[in-house]
N, C-alpha and C positions, 0 to 999 in steps of 0.2 A: 266196365272196361275203363282202363286208365284214361283214355282220351276223353270220354264223356264225363267221368267223375272228377278229373283233375285238370287236364290240359285245356279242354274246351271252355270251362268256366273262366280260366285265366285269359285265354285268347279273346273271348267274347266280352271281356271287360275293356279291351282296347277297341279303338275304332277299327273297322275292317282292314283298311290299308296298312295301318301300323302293325296289326296282327300278322298280316301277310309278310311284311318286311322282317318281322321278328323271326318267323319260321324260315324265311329265305336266308337270313343271316346265319342262323343256326346250321342250315344245310351247307352253306358255302364254307363256313369255318370248319365244320366237321369233315368235309371232303379231304382235308389234309391229314386226318388221323389214319394210322395204319389199320388196315382191315375194316375200315368203316363201311365200304360198299358190300363186303362179304357179310357184315353184320346186318345191314339193311336187307340184303337178299334173304338171309336166314329168318328174319322176322316177318317179312311182308310178302314174299313170293309164294305163289301156289302154282305148281307145275303139273301138267297133265298132257299127254300126247293127244287126248281127245280135243283139246282146245287149240291145237296148232292149225294154222291155215296158211296157204300161199295165196295172197291177194295182190293182184297187179304185179306179180313177179317178186313180191316181197314176202319173206317168211316171218309171220307173226306168231310168237310163242303163246299168246292168248289174245282175245278180242278186245280187251279193255285198254283204252288209251287215255292219257291226260290231254285234255283239250287245250287249245291255244288260250293264252291269257294268264296262265299260272306262271310260266317261265318266259317272261317277256324279253329276256336278254340272252338266253342260252346258257347262262352261268350255272343254272340248277340242274341241267340235263344229266350230268354224270351221276347225281344222287337220285333224282326222281326215277330214272330208268331202272333202278334196283329196288323200287318200292312197290313191286307187284304189277306194274303196267306192262302191257305187251308192246306199247309204243308211246312216245312222248312228242307232242307238237309244240315247237318253239315259236314264240312270237305273240302277237303280230309284230313283224319287223317292217319298217318303212325305209325307203331309199335314204331319206334324210333323218337325222336325229331329231327327236321332238319330245318335249316335256309332258305332253298330254294336257288335259283340261285342268282347270283350277280345282283344288280340293275344298271341301270333301267331294269325292267322286265315286265312292263305293258305299252302298247302304245295305244293311241286313234287314230281313223281315222273317224273324225266327218262327213265328206262328205258321207261316206259309212255306217255310224252308226255301226261301227265295232270296235273291240278291238283285239290286239294281246297280248297274255300273254306267258311268259316263267317263271312263278312263281317257278315251281319245287317243288310243295307240301310243301311250308313253313308252318309248323304247330308245335304245342307243343308236339306232340307224344301222344301215347295212354294212358300212365300213368297220365299225367297232364290233358288230356282231360277227363279222367274218374273222376278225382276229381272235375273238373268244372261241369260236368253233374250231379254228385252226389248231389251237393249243390243246384240244381235248382228244382223248382216245374214244372213238365212237364204237362201243361194243354192242349197243342196242339200237333198235329201230327209232330213227329220228325224222320227224317231219318239220318243214319250215313253212310258216304261215306268213304270206306277204300281203301288205296293205298299201294303200296310197297315202303319200305324205300330205298332211293337211294343207301346206302352202302350195302344193302343185295344182295348177288348174286342172279341172276335170278333163279338158280336151287333151292334156298331156299325160294322161293316166298310163298309157302304154309304156312310154319311156321310163316312167317311175317304177312300174312293176318289173320291167325288164332289167333295170339296174339291180334291184334286190335279188331277182332270180339268178342273174349272172354271178353275183357275189356269193350267194349262199347255197345254191343248188349242188355244188360239188361236195358239200358237207352233209347232204340230206339223202334219205331214202325216197322221200316223196315231197312234193311242194303243193301248197294250197294258195289259190288266189281268193282273197277275202274281199268280196264286193257287197258284204251284207251287214257290216257293223253300222249301228244307227248313230254313232258318236263322231263320225267324220262327215262334215257337211257335204252333201251331194254324192256320197259314196254309193248309196243304194240306187242311185239313178243308173249305175252301171249294170244293174239287173234288167234294165229295159232291153228289149230284144235287139234293137239297132245298136245300142251301146255295147251290149255283151258280144255281139258279133264282131264289132270293130276291135274290142279288146282281145278277143281270142285270135282273130286273124293278125292283129298287130304283133302279138306275142309269137305266133307261129312264123311270121315273117322274119323274126330275129333268130328263132331256134330251129325252124323247120317244123313240118307238120307233126313230127314225133318228138316231143320234149325229151331231153336226156334222161329224166327220171319221171315216174308217174306224176301227172299233174291233175289236181282236184280243184273244183270250184265249190265255195261255201255260200249257201243261199239263206235268206231270211225267212222266218215263219210268217211274216206279214204279207208275203206275196199273195196275190189272188191265185186261185187254183189254176186257172187258164195260163197265167204267166209262168207258174212253176212248170206246168206241162211243156210250154213253149221253150223254156230255158233248158229243160232236160233233153228235149229233142235236139236243140242246138249242140249241147254237149256230145250227144251221140253222133251226130253227123259231122262234127269237127274234131273227132279223135281225142276228146278229153277223157282222161283215164278213170275218173270217178267223181262223185259229188259228196258233200257233207251237208247234212240236214239235221238241225238248223242252227242259226245264230240266235241271238237274244231277240225278244219281242218288245214292241212299243205298247202293246196292249196290257194294261195294268188293272183290268176289271177284277181280276182274281184277288187283288189286295183290298177291295172294298172302296168305300168313298174316299176320294183324295182330299187335298192335292198330294201328289207323290213326286219324288225327285225325278228330274229328267234323266233319260238314259234307257238302256235295254234291260229288260227283266229276264232273269234266268232262274233255273231251279224247278221245284216240284210243279208249279202252275203251268210250266211250258210243256210238260210231258205229253199230254194228249194231243197237242198241236203238232209236235215233232213226230209223234207216232203216226199221226194221220198223213203227214208229208212223206214219211218213209214208206208207208203203205202205197200211197199214190205213185211214188217214184218207182217202187218195185214193179208195179203193174205196167208202167211205161217202159222201163229199162229192161225188164225181163231177164235180168242176170247178165246182160251184155257188158255193163260196167258196174263196179262195186259202189255201195252206199255206206257211208259212215254215219251212224245215227247218234245224235247228241241233243240233250235237252231234258232235264228232269230225271235222269237215271240215278237212283239212289239206293237200289236194292237188286238182289238177284232176280226177283220176280219181274221188275220192270225191264231189266236187261234182257230177260228171256222174251218178254213181249215184243221188244224192239227187234230182236233177231228174227223172231217168227213172223214179224211184219215185213221183213225183207232187208234189214241192215246186215251187212257182212261184218262190220266192225262197229265198236261203240266208243264214245268218249264221255268222260265225266269231268266236272269241275265244281259246281255249286254243291252237288251231293257230297263231294269229297270234303268240302268245308264243314258241312253239317254232320256227316257221319264219321269222319275221321280217316286216318291213313290206312286202316285195315280194310277199307271198302273194296279196293280192287281184288284182294285175296278172297274176301267174303263173296263177292259176285262170282269170281271164277270157281270157287268151291261149289257154290249153288248150281252153276251151269254144269259143272262136271258131274255132280250128283244126279242132276236131271238126265243127262246123257246116259250115265251108267244104269240108272233105274229103268230107262226105256230101251236099253240095249242098242244105243246109237253109238256108232264107232267114232264119228267126228262131228264137230259142231257145224261144219259146212252143210250137213244133211238137214238141219232144221231151219236154214235161212229161207224165209218166206213161206214156211210150212203152213201158216194160218192165213195166207194171203193167196187165194186161188188166182192163178194167172196162166194163160195158155202160152207156152213158149214156142 
């Protein structure tokens, strides 16, 4: 394949962040070309009615999404959305513009098909992101991932999130509250039961108990199982529309003896933990609110496992870096073949099928 034989060796000669900027610049410049998006669609999209779902009132053409972190500004959304994805999550965006942590802050581990990042929510801020999204035609499903600004004290988190949500939710189909990145000091403390309740009730005080668009919370894989269960129950009882499991992990045992760079680990080593969390969540939520599974999905086989464990939708990022731009269509094709072979009409029928739960 062209990506593995030509493009990947070139990109992997560059440091990871430079490679990302190169690919992003190409997409941004190419957006101006006539018929560029039609060309992307013809190259990368796999379409099948079997893969269509309505989740949280949103029509998803397929279950594979681009996770937050790839398009940190919203500028790439018009192109990425035509590259085989059923949805694209923009961000993480914070209320205030911030440069992120010092470089280098993104590291590859090719043998493990993993990345470590300590990006630190580098993004243009909600005001600039709003102008970017205002100028786009939104033909595809777009999510907005909101994080806390680094300089905002943890006790002022509610107002920080609310500012971003007010600015950007009019341009999104769903919104995500990111309380699980390991790269903003203190952020993960918002996953504590008391802090999470205060955050949810604070947001609902501003918007009402029913947010204008579906609102998801994204949790870390490093939570204790009891804390995960507690947080999921809170989401259920406080009208949160869904959860995303999981963010990156601080556990780097899979990389062998260190020292290793600081930051969150993503990719293949994260899959088993994310799969476990999705399975636990499905048993607790029992289909009452949807789950987006993310972490180490780099093939159709793993995507199927995650769906059968209970995820309604999936997201990829690190797998995309290692396997290339045809990964979404490859996964969708695999899933469609599985459904066809087993005479299953729609992908919704397999959600949680290997995870016995009494509804």
